[in-house]
ZAKOL-970326 format. One record per residue (C-alpha): x, y, z. Coordinates in steps of 0.5 Angstrom, whole numbers, plus 500, padded with zeros to 3 digits. Each point is the difference from the previous one (the first is absolute). Layout:
# ZAKOL-970326
   px   py   pz
    X    Y    Z
...
END
This chain:
# ZAKOL-970326
   px   py   pz
  772  483  862
  495  498  505
  493  501  498
  493  498  504
  494  496  496
  494  504  500
  495  497  496
  495  505  501
  505  506  497
  497  503  494
  507  499  496
  500  493  500
  500  494  504
  508  499  500
  503  506  504
  496  505  503
  506  505  503
  507  502  499
  506  503  503
  499  507  502
  505  502  494
  498  498  494
  492  504  502
  503  506  497
  499  497  493
  493  497  501
  492  504  502
  498  498  506
  494  501  504
  497  502  507
  502  492  502
  507  501  497
  499  495  496
  503  501  492
  495  502  495
  503  501  494
  507  503  497
  501  508  501
  501  502  493
  498  506  496
  497  500  493
  500  505  494
  501  502  495
  506  501  496
  499  501  493
  495  501  494
  500  500  493
  494  503  496
  499  500  492
  496  504  496
  498  501  493
  500  509  499
  498  504  495
  504  505  497
  496  506  504
  501  497  506
  507  498  500
  500  508  498
  497  501  506
  504  496  505
  506  503  497
  498  508  501
  499  498  508
  507  498  501
  507  501  498
  503  494  495
  505  497  495
  500  497  494
  504  492  501
  502  495  494
  500  493  500
  503  497  495
  497  493  498
  504  494  497
  495  501  493
  504  506  498
  493  504  504
  500  505  504
  495  502  506
  499  507  501
  497  501  508
  500  507  504
  501  498  507
  497  504  505
  505  498  506
  497  503  507
  503  493  504
  505  506  505
  493  504  501
  495  494  500
  502  494  499
  496  500  493
  504  498  493
  495  501  494
  503  497  493
  495  503  493
  501  498  493
  496  505  496
  496  499  495
  500  492  500
  494  496  500
  499  494  505
  503  500  507
  505  507  500
  500  502  507
  504  498  507
  499  502  506
  504  497  506
  499  502  507
  506  499  505
  501  499  507
  500  507  502
  493  501  496
  497  493  503
  502  500  508
  498  509  499
  508  501  503
  498  507  495
  494  505  500
  496  496  493
  498  505  495
  492  500  499
  502  501  493
  503  494  500
  495  497  503
  495  502  496
  505  497  493
  499  494  505
  492  500  500
  500  500  493
  497  492  499
  504  499  494
  506  499  503
  501  493  502
  505  497  505
  505  495  497
  505  499  505
  497  500  509
  506  499  504
  497  498  507
  507  500  505
  499  497  507
  505  501  506
  501  496  505
  504  501  507
  503  493  499
  507  499  498
  501  499  493
  505  494  501
  494  497  503
  494  500  496
  500  497  493
  496  500  493
  499  495  495
  498  502  492
  493  500  500
  499  494  493
  505  496  497
  501  504  494
  503  505  505
  509  500  501
  501  502  506
  507  503  502
  502  501  508
  505  505  501
  504  502  507
  495  505  502
  494  499  494
  496  495  496
  497  501  493
  495  496  495
  497  501  494
  501  504  494
  498  507  498
  502  499  494
  494  494  499
  494  503  497
  495  496  503
  503  500  507
  495  500  505
  505  503  506
  508  501  502
  501  499  508
  506  503  503
  503  499  507
  504  504  503
  504  503  506
  498  507  499
  507  502  505
  504  497  496
  497  504  494
  500  507  504
  505  501  506
  497  506  502
  493  496  501
  497  502  507
  493  495  500
  501  493  504
  495  498  493
  506  498  497
  498  493  497
  497  501  494
  496  496  495
  497  503  494
  495  498  495
  500  503  493
  494  498  497
  499  501  493
  493  503  496
  497  499  493
  495  506  497
  495  494  499
  500  499  508
  497  507  502
  504  502  505
  500  507  502
  502  505  506
  492  502  500
  497  493  500
  506  495  503
  499  492  499
  502  498  508
  497  493  497
  505  499  496
  505  504  503
  500  494  506
  500  494  495
  506  502  498
  502  501  507
  498  494  502
  504  496  496
  506  503  504
  505  496  504
  504  504  505
  501  498  507
  503  505  505
  503  497  506
  503  493  497
  500  497  508
  494  502  502
  495  500  493
  497  495  504
  495  504  505
  495  500  495
  495  495  499
  499  499  492
  495  495  497
  505  497  496
  502  493  505
  508  500  499
  505  499  505
  501  508  501
  505  501  506
  504  493  498
  507  502  500
  502  496  495
  496  505  494
  501  506  504
  508  498  498
  498  498  494
  497  507  499
  507  504  502
  503  496  495
  496  502  494
  501  507  504
  507  500  500
  500  497  493
  503  504  493
  493  496  497
  494  497  503
  502  495  494
  506  498  503
  495  497  505
  495  497  497
  505  496  497
  502  495  507
  493  499  501
  495  495  497
  494  503  496
  495  498  506
  505  504  505
  500  506  496
  492  500  500
  500  498  507
  506  505  502
  495  506  496
  494  498  503
  504  501  507
  502  507  499
  494  501  496
  496  498  508
  505  506  503
  500  506  496
  497  506  502
  493  502  498
  503  506  496
  493  500  497
  497  502  506
  504  506  502
  498  503  493
  494  499  501
  500  503  508
  503  506  497
  497  501  493
  497  505  503
  505  505  502
  506  497  496
  498  504  493
  499  507  505
  506  503  495
  493  501  495
  497  505  505
  502  507  501
  506  501  505
  497  504  506
  502  507  501
END
């Protein structure tokens, strides 16, 4: 690739221009200089829980059709739920455990709801506005037009397990009660061949919260969300990951590092590459990867005023 140096470039001192065939991956300014990746960010799924009374459960079940679900536990007990399944019309699923103390209700908001694919029922919006409902899981999805095979993801910390497949990477344990985040990077087209969007390369962060975090839809703690997102390490385009001028002093763009990132991506497990490096080399590698990461927290910050539009009544 032929490059030209421009020390005044807003994208860094190393490279200021790229071949036109790569421009579709990036946003450019009026001078045709790259200012960032083309990306789309939104909420994919939300799970909320609450402590509701028997009267509130009766009110909820009187509004919608419901069925009874039995769940057998290993200790021999059986949990009984009232299930209000509204996934088809609204993308909403409600579980209620009648006459129990503590947290006894759950609402799942699926992508049909969070992307406003369907008209949001005003009754459901009223339910969500009740401050009793606190968020326990918030899935933030960032989609790119870069091809899946040109990007890479690295687990956020050493306590997680990362597994790589041909069209996806995953890390974190959904069964860990102390988890704060689990991540997935996958090719949306491989998952759904009928997908028509050009934004097929998805990096998704599943954020988890406790009741004590006081995270509600009416009082979102954006600072905490951004703090969690800043720990994510995702590179949307390996070959050109060094376009953004980062503060970390490292050999970003160095072919040896880019090749190593590719090897990590292609390995079944990140640890198989880690074993080939000294502790110092691994530390330097992660520092380089972090320097090249996309600032998805900035994308969230810039879009936070619109990505929760699903909480507003849909215009007629």
